[in-house]
C-alpha positions as CSV (number, residue, x, y, z in Angstrom):
1,X,-10.2,-6.5,3.0
2,X,-7.3,-6.7,5.4
3,X,-7.1,-4.9,8.8
4,X,-4.4,-2.7,10.1
5,X,-3.3,-1.7,13.7
6,X,-0.7,0.8,14.6
7,X,0.8,2.7,17.6
8,X,3.1,5.7,17.9
9,X,4.1,6.8,21.4
10,X,6.6,8.9,23.3
11,X,7.4,6.1,25.8
12,X,7.2,2.3,25.6
13,X,3.6,1.1,26.0
14,X,2.1,-2.3,26.4
15,X,-0.5,-3.1,23.8
16,X,-1.5,-6.7,24.5
17,X,-5.2,-6.0,25.1
18,X,-5.5,-4.1,21.8
19,X,-3.6,-6.8,19.9
20,X,-5.8,-9.6,21.4
21,X,-8.9,-7.9,20.1
22,X,-7.4,-7.0,16.8
23,X,-6.2,-10.5,16.1
24,X,-9.5,-11.9,17.2
25,X,-10.9,-10.5,13.9
26,X,-8.9,-13.0,11.9
27,X,-11.8,-15.3,11.2
28,X,-12.7,-12.9,8.4
29,X,-9.0,-12.4,7.5
30,X,-7.6,-15.9,7.5
31,X,-4.6,-15.5,5.1
32,X,-1.8,-14.5,7.5
33,X,-0.9,-12.2,10.4
34,X,2.0,-10.0,11.2
35,X,3.4,-7.8,14.0
36,X,6.3,-5.3,13.9
37,X,7.8,-3.5,16.9
38,X,10.1,-0.6,15.9
39,X,12.6,1.7,17.6
40,X,14.5,4.0,15.3
41,X,16.3,1.7,12.8
42,X,15.6,-1.5,14.7
43,X,12.6,-3.5,13.5
44,X,11.4,-6.8,14.9
45,X,8.9,-8.6,12.7
46,X,6.9,-11.7,13.6
47,X,4.5,-13.2,11.1
48,X,2.9,-16.4,9.7
49,X,0.9,-17.2,6.6
50,X,-1.9,-18.7,8.7
51,X,-5.1,-17.4,10.5
52,X,-4.1,-15.5,13.6
53,X,-6.7,-17.2,15.8
54,X,-5.2,-20.6,15.0
55,X,-1.6,-19.7,15.6
56,X,-0.1,-21.3,18.7
57,X,2.9,-19.1,18.4
58,X,0.8,-15.9,18.5
59,X,-1.3,-17.2,21.4
60,X,1.9,-17.8,23.4
61,X,3.4,-14.5,22.3
62,X,0.5,-12.5,23.7
63,X,0.8,-14.1,27.1
64,X,3.9,-11.9,27.8
65,X,4.0,-8.1,27.5
66,X,4.3,-6.7,24.0
67,X,5.9,-3.4,24.6
68,X,7.1,-0.7,22.1
69,X,7.1,2.9,21.2
70,X,6.1,2.1,17.6
71,X,4.2,-0.9,16.3
72,X,2.2,-2.0,13.3
73,X,0.1,-5.2,12.9
74,X,-1.8,-6.8,10.0
75,X,-4.3,-9.5,9.4
76,X,-4.5,-10.5,5.7
77,X,-7.4,-11.2,3.4
78,X,-5.5,-12.0,0.2
79,X,-6.5,-10.2,-3.0
80,X,-3.1,-10.0,-4.8
81,X,-0.5,-12.6,-4.0
82,X,-0.7,-16.2,-2.8
83,X,-1.1,-17.3,0.8
84,X,2.6,-17.5,1.7
85,X,5.0,-16.2,4.3
86,X,6.7,-13.8,1.8
87,X,3.3,-12.2,1.1
88,X,2.5,-11.5,4.8
89,X,2.8,-8.0,6.1
90,X,4.6,-6.1,7.6
91,X,7.3,-5.4,5.0
92,X,10.6,-3.7,5.9
93,X,13.7,-2.5,4.1
94,X,16.5,0.0,4.5
95,X,17.3,3.1,2.4
96,X,20.7,4.3,1.3
97,X,21.1,6.2,4.6
98,X,20.4,3.2,6.7
99,X,16.8,4.2,7.8
100,X,14.5,1.2,8.2
101,X,11.1,1.6,6.5
102,X,8.3,-0.6,7.7
103,X,4.9,-0.8,5.9
104,X,1.5,-2.4,6.2
105,X,-1.2,-1.8,3.6
106,X,-4.9,-2.4,3.3
107,X,-6.1,-2.0,-0.2
108,X,-5.4,-2.7,-3.9
109,X,-3.4,-0.9,-6.5
110,X,-5.4,-1.3,-9.7
111,X,-3.3,0.9,-11.9
112,X,-0.1,2.8,-11.0
113,X,2.5,2.5,-13.7
114,X,5.6,3.3,-11.6
115,X,5.1,0.1,-9.6
116,X,5.2,-2.2,-12.6
117,X,8.9,-2.5,-12.8
118,X,9.1,-4.0,-9.3
119,X,7.2,-7.2,-10.2
120,X,10.5,-8.8,-11.2
121,X,12.4,-7.4,-8.2
122,X,10.1,-8.2,-5.3
123,X,10.4,-11.3,-3.1
124,X,6.7,-12.0,-3.0
125,X,3.7,-11.2,-5.2
126,X,1.8,-8.4,-3.5
127,X,1.2,-4.8,-4.6
128,X,2.0,-3.8,-1.0
129,X,5.6,-4.9,-1.2
130,X,5.9,-3.0,-4.5
131,X,4.7,0.2,-2.8
132,X,7.5,-0.1,-0.2
133,X,10.1,-0.8,-2.9
134,X,9.0,2.2,-4.8
135,X,8.9,4.6,-1.8
136,X,12.4,3.7,-0.7
137,X,13.7,4.0,-4.3
138,X,12.2,7.5,-4.5
139,X,13.8,8.5,-1.2
140,X,17.2,7.2,-2.4
141,X,16.8,8.9,-5.8
142,X,16.1,12.3,-4.2
143,X,18.9,12.0,-1.7
144,X,21.3,11.0,-4.4
145,X,20.2,14.0,-6.5
146,X,20.7,16.4,-3.6
147,X,23.8,14.6,-2.3
148,X,22.6,14.8,1.2
149,X,20.2,13.2,3.7
150,X,16.6,14.4,3.6
151,X,15.2,15.8,6.8
152,X,11.8,14.8,8.2
153,X,9.8,17.5,6.4
154,X,11.5,16.8,3.1
155,X,10.7,13.1,3.4
156,X,7.1,13.8,4.3
157,X,6.6,16.2,1.4
158,X,8.1,13.6,-1.0
159,X,5.8,10.9,0.3
160,X,2.8,13.3,0.2
161,X,3.4,13.9,-3.5
162,X,3.6,10.2,-4.2
163,X,0.4,9.4,-2.2
164,X,-1.5,12.1,-4.1
165,X,-0.7,10.4,-7.4
166,X,-0.9,6.8,-6.2
167,X,-4.3,7.3,-4.6
168,X,-6.0,8.1,-7.9
169,X,-8.3,5.1,-8.5
170,X,-6.5,2.9,-6.0
171,X,-7.4,1.8,-2.5
172,X,-4.6,3.1,-0.3
173,X,-4.8,2.6,3.5
174,X,-1.2,2.8,4.8
175,X,0.7,2.7,8.0
176,X,4.5,3.4,7.5
177,X,7.3,4.0,10.0
178,X,10.7,5.3,8.8
179,X,12.6,5.3,12.1
180,X,11.4,8.9,13.0
181,X,8.0,9.5,11.5
182,X,4.9,7.4,11.6
183,X,2.9,8.0,8.4
184,X,-0.9,7.3,8.1
185,X,-3.2,7.5,5.1
186,X,-6.7,6.4,4.3
187,X,-8.9,7.0,1.2
188,X,-11.6,4.4,1.8
189,X,-14.5,5.6,4.0
190,X,-14.9,4.3,7.5
191,X,-11.9,2.0,7.3
192,X,-9.3,3.6,9.6
193,X,-9.8,5.0,13.1
194,X,-7.6,6.9,15.6
195,X,-7.5,6.8,19.4
196,X,-5.6,9.8,20.9
197,X,-4.2,9.3,24.4
198,X,-1.6,11.2,26.4
199,X,1.6,11.2,24.3
200,X,0.3,8.1,22.4
201,X,-1.9,7.5,19.4
202,X,-3.3,4.3,18.1
203,X,-4.9,3.3,14.7
204,X,-7.1,0.5,13.7
205,X,-9.3,-0.5,10.8
206,X,-12.1,-1.2,13.4
207,X,-12.3,0.6,16.8
208,X,-10.9,-1.7,19.5
209,X,-12.8,-1.6,22.8
210,X,-15.1,1.2,24.1
211,X,-12.7,4.1,24.1
212,X,-13.4,7.2,22.0
213,X,-12.0,6.3,18.6
214,X,-12.7,8.6,15.7
215,X,-12.1,8.5,12.0
216,X,-8.7,9.3,10.7
217,X,-8.5,12.5,8.6
218,X,-9.6,11.5,5.2
219,X,-7.7,11.5,1.8
220,X,-4.7,13.2,3.5
221,X,-1.3,11.9,4.4
222,X,-0.5,12.5,8.1
223,X,2.7,12.0,10.1
224,X,3.2,11.5,13.8
225,X,6.2,11.6,16.2
226,X,6.1,10.5,19.8
227,X,2.3,10.3,19.8
228,X,1.6,13.8,18.3
229,X,0.8,14.8,14.7
230,X,3.6,16.9,13.3
231,X,2.8,17.1,9.5
232,X,-0.4,17.2,7.5
233,X,-0.3,16.7,3.8
234,X,-2.4,17.6,0.8
235,X,-6.2,16.9,0.9
236,X,-6.2,15.2,-2.5
237,X,-9.8,14.2,-2.5
238,X,-9.1,10.8,-4.2
239,X,-11.7,8.8,-2.4
240,X,-11.7,5.1,-3.3
241,X,-15.1,3.7,-4.0
242,X,-15.9,0.1,-5.0
243,X,-16.9,-0.3,-8.7
244,X,-18.2,-3.2,-10.6
245,X,-15.1,-3.2,-12.8
246,X,-12.8,-3.3,-9.7
247,X,-14.8,-6.0,-8.1
248,X,-14.6,-8.2,-11.2
249,X,-10.8,-7.6,-11.3
250,X,-10.5,-8.7,-7.7
251,X,-12.7,-11.8,-8.2
252,X,-10.5,-12.9,-11.2
253,X,-7.3,-12.5,-9.1
254,X,-8.7,-14.2,-6.0
255,X,-10.0,-17.1,-8.0
256,X,-6.4,-17.8,-9.0
257,X,-4.9,-17.8,-5.5
């Protein structure tokens, strides 16, 4: 599976040591790396379709301070989508109100019909990109219907309803930033951890270092602002567990990459 890293903080924070350890895991996730630093509607993305530990660019990048209030990072183990730049996370796009949405995903969508129409619209091949396209379309659709901009709580409640449905039978570990809220979701046991610090919260698939990381609240969409949780969604109980059928599905896809 892929690995995720995220940070949400009140003030700019340097994250080099966390990133160095995170990207050192890339021997087991060799199909690409990505890093996004975000501030409101400004998103800076750096990524390559190569193993992070072999990237000269990333090595040099981490010799200077990486500072941000909000960040996500990703190392990819390809299950759906070829090993190409366009299939590397993070993904970002703007909604009709100009908000920048940035997403990283660890998991697989085995069956969720609303995503099917995006296969011909997306730039790459991943189900992760389709998730972002769908989420932004749903935000746009709701705002057009109401003829006004959704506030934070309304956006959260809409995403919560989507995650409740999308998580049924699918592996859905997500980190998303919409310029104001930092959304977090996991439904695969022991695959996303949280480190709470003063006015700062970090997330990682595997705890980084010896600080007191703890599992993220399970099967529940969460939202953070300036390092503090501000919304807690529905505990939907849709835990993803590996099955023989799903493993065969992934094997067939991976053998074609």
